[in-house]
N, C-alpha and C positions, 0 to 999 in steps of 0.2 A: 504494500500500500504506500503510495507516494504521499507523505505527510510533510514534505520539506517546505513548510510555510514560514514566512517571516513573522516578526512581532506584530504586524498588522495584517489582517486578512484582506485588505483593500489596496493592493499595489496599483500603480498607474501603468496602463498599457497604451501605447501610441499606435493607432491604426489610421489609414486613410479611409474614413467611413463617411457616410452621408450625414452631414449636418451635426457633427459632434464637436463643437467649439469649446472643449473643456479640458482642463488638466489640473492636477492638485497644486501645481506651483502658483497658479493665480488665485486659487480658492483660499489659500491660507490667510490672505489679508482682507477677504471679503466679509462684510457683515451679512447676517441672515436676511434674505429677501422676503421671508414669510411673516405673516401676521396671525397665523392660525394657532400658535402655541405649540407647534410640532418641531421647532428647531432644536437640534441636539447640542449639548447634552441635556438630559432631563433626570429628575430624581426618581428614586424608588418609592413605593408605598408599602408600609408594613401592615397590610390588611389581613384579616383572619381568613384562613383557608378551610374549606370543608373537607370532609372525609370521602365524599362521593358527589356525583352529579345530583343536582336538585331532583328530588323524587317525583315531582310533578311534571318533569320534562319527558317527552317521548324519546325513544332510542336516538342517541346523539352520535353524529359523525363529526369528528374534528378534522376538517379538510385542510388544515394549515399547521402541520407539525414538522419541526425541523430536526433532521438527523445529519450528522457528519461523522467521518472517522475521528478518532480521539484527538489527534494532533490538530486537525482543522477546527474542531470544536474549541480547543484551548485558545487558538488564535482568534476565533470569533469572540470568545469571552473577553480576551485582552482588549480587543477593539472596543467592545461595548463598555467595558469598565472605564476605558480612557475617554471615549468620545460619545457614547450613546446613553445608556442608563445602566444601573447596577443589575446584573443578571441574578435573579433570585434562585433559579434552579440550574445549578451547574451539574447536570447529569449527562452521562454518555448515552449512546443511542439505545442500547438494550434497556437501560433504566428509564429512559424517556418513554418508551413504549409501555413498559410495565406500570409506570406511574399512572398513566392515563387509563389503561385498560383495567387495572386493579381498582380504580375509583369509579368505574361504571360507564366510561365512554365506550360506546358500542363498536365503533370502527375508526381507524385513523388513516389519513392520507399523508404520507411522508414526503417531504420536500427537501431538496438541497440544491446548491448551485456551485458551479466551478468559477473561481475567481481569477484563474489564469489558464493558459493552454496547457495541455499535456496531462491533466489530472482527472478529466471527466470519466475516462474508461474505468479506472480503478475505483472512483467514487460510485459509479453506477453498479459495479460488481458488489461493492459493500452494501448498498441499499437493497439490491436484489437478494443478497444473502439474508438480510433482515426480514424481508417479505417471506422468504421460504421458511424461516424459523419461527415466525410469529403468526398466529391466526388473527384474523380480523384487521389485517394491515395491508394497505395498498401503497405502492411506491412509484414516484415519478423519476425519470432520468434527468440528467443535465448534460450540457455541452457548453464549451466556450465558443461564442459566435465566431465563425470564420476560421476556426482551427482546422488543420489538415484532417481529412477523413471524417468530418463531423457527421455526415449522414451515415457512414458505416458504424461510427461509435454509437449512434442512436439505434440503428437497426439491431446491433448486437445487444443493446440494453433491453429492447423490446422482446427479443428472443429469450432473454433471461427472466422475463416476467414483469418488467416495469411497464407502466400504463399511461404514459404521457411525458411531458417535458416541463421543467421549471426553469425560468429565466429571470434575471434580476437586472433591470436597466441601470440602477444606481451602482451596483457592484461591478457589473460587466461593462459599464461605460458605453452604452449604446442606446439609441432610441428604439422604440418598438418597431418602427418601420425601416430600420437599418437593413439594407439588402443582404447583408451576411446572414440574416435570419430567415430569408425567404426559403432556402432549402429545408430548414427545420419546419417551417409552417407547411410547406408543400407535403413533406413526409407525414406529418401528423394529420393533415387534412385527408390525405389518401387513406390512412389507416383508421380514421375516425377517433383519434386519440386527442385528449385535451392538452392545451398549452396554458400553464399558469405563469403569468409574467407581471412582475412588480413594475408597472408602467406609470403609476401615479407619481406626482411631483414630491411627495412628502414621505418620510421626514427628511428635512434638509440638514446637511452637515458640511462644514468646511473641510472635513477630513475624509470625504469621499473622493474617488478618482475622477469625478466629473461634477458639474453643477446640474442636479436633476431638474432645476427650473428651466434650464436651457434645452435639455434633450427630452424631457417628459412633458407631454400635454395630450389632452384627449383627442385632438385632431390627428395625431400620429397613430393612435390606436384605431381611430375610425378608418384611416387609410388601409390599415392591415385588414380590417373587417371587410372593406370593399374589395380588396385584392384577393381575399381568401374567404369567400362567402359560406363555405361549408366547414371552416375551421372552428372547433370548439375552443373559445378563448375565455380565460378567467382572469380578471384583474383584482388583486387583493386590496384590502383596506378601503373598500368602497370607492377606490380611485382617488384617495386623499391627495390633494384637497379640492379636487374639481368634482364634488359630489353631484351637484345638480346636472352637470354636463354628462357624467357617466350614467346617471339614472335615465336621462333622455336617450342616450345611446341604447339602453336596454329596450326601449320602445321601438327602436328602428331596426335592430339586428337581433334575430332569434338565436344567433350563435354566440352571443356574449353573456357572460355571467360575472357577478361580483362576489367577493367574499368579505366578511365583516371584520376580519382580523384586527384586533386592538381598537376598534371603533365604537364598541357598545358599552364599555365599562366605565366611562367617565374619566379615563386617564388623560385624554386630550379634551380641551375645553370647547366641545360642540354643544349647541343648544339641545338637539334631540336627534341623534343619529338614527333612531328607530323610524323616524319619519321617512328616511330614504328607503329603508327596508319595506315599509308599507306601500311605497309607490310601485314597486315591482317585486312582490314577494315570491313569484314563481321562479326567479332566477337570481336570488341572493342566498348564499350559503354561509354557514358558520365556520369560522376558523379561529384558532387561539393564538398562534405564534409560539406555543410552548416548544422548548423550555426557556426561550430567550425573553423572559418576561420580567418586568420590574414590580410585579404585584402577584397576588394569589392566583394559582392555576385556574380556579373556578370563578374568578371575578366576573367574567362576561357571561358565563352560564347562569350565574345567579341573577345578573341584570336582566337576562332574557326571561327568567322565571317570574320576575316581579314586574315585568313591563306591561302586563295586561293585554298582550296581543291576542287576537283571535286564535283559537286552537288550530285551525287549518294553516294559519301563517306560521305558528310555532313548529308544527310538524314539518313543513317544507324547509323552514330556516335551519332547524337543528339536525335534519337528516335527509328529508326527501329530495331536496335539490341536489345535494352532494351525491346521493345514490344514483340520481339520474345522470349527472354530468360524468361521473367516474364509472358508471355502470356497475355499481356495487349491489350485491344481494343483501337484503335485510337478514342479519344473523339472528 
């Protein structure tokens, strides 16, 4: 397993790509351009955690759970401790899975991302092994955009049992409509497999390898949806911070989903994130971002339980929509 990572998990990579005018050297002196309260670093919250998923929720799918090989996990934690927020659950991959399943989460979708070329193949094999060893777990593959043999890397990952692709515009320093991603989109569209891509502008940090406010916006995602009309595309964090625009896209494109990761628990200062869920409840799914959280693992599950949502909305939000997108069977 290639775990030769530096003290930060976010190195700068220079590529000739479409509209990526960013590098860490000029970000260091920039002030945050955001007014949403999502600029990093942010504090942790010492809230009480429960022993299980709230009893009045239907079977829950956590569609946004991160796993990495041990060395990469350590590097992720170092970056967050220095520049993001204090990680409350410093657990390695097997313990991440056991923590959630033992507390009543029904099914997990495991996500990871390659922060540099040359490591995706071994990372995918690592996640495929987790899927084989744990019941009720689905895993997505990753690839570094434009690296040699990226299509072959993904084809091999799918043969190993992985069920889609995770990409991260902030970490991989590319916009959603970067042409290096088109072969990935084409492959997933042909196979009917979803792509989960962190394409929203937030959270912002001067310690990212690009300025996400320059390379991320809802218009770039719409161009992907137009170019690949049968691609199943999921944007995490409700598209933060362009919430209204992403919800509007849900009304225009049947192949777009959003997940709620970190948006429902009151950690960020939004008036009422549940209002966005209620606008398009058929294509919004729950995710937690566990284990890289600054608060209790069940904070958002408890927020859903007390939100007073209609039963049909809750069922789709916490399980039904994820089972549809990732083609999961109800266990």
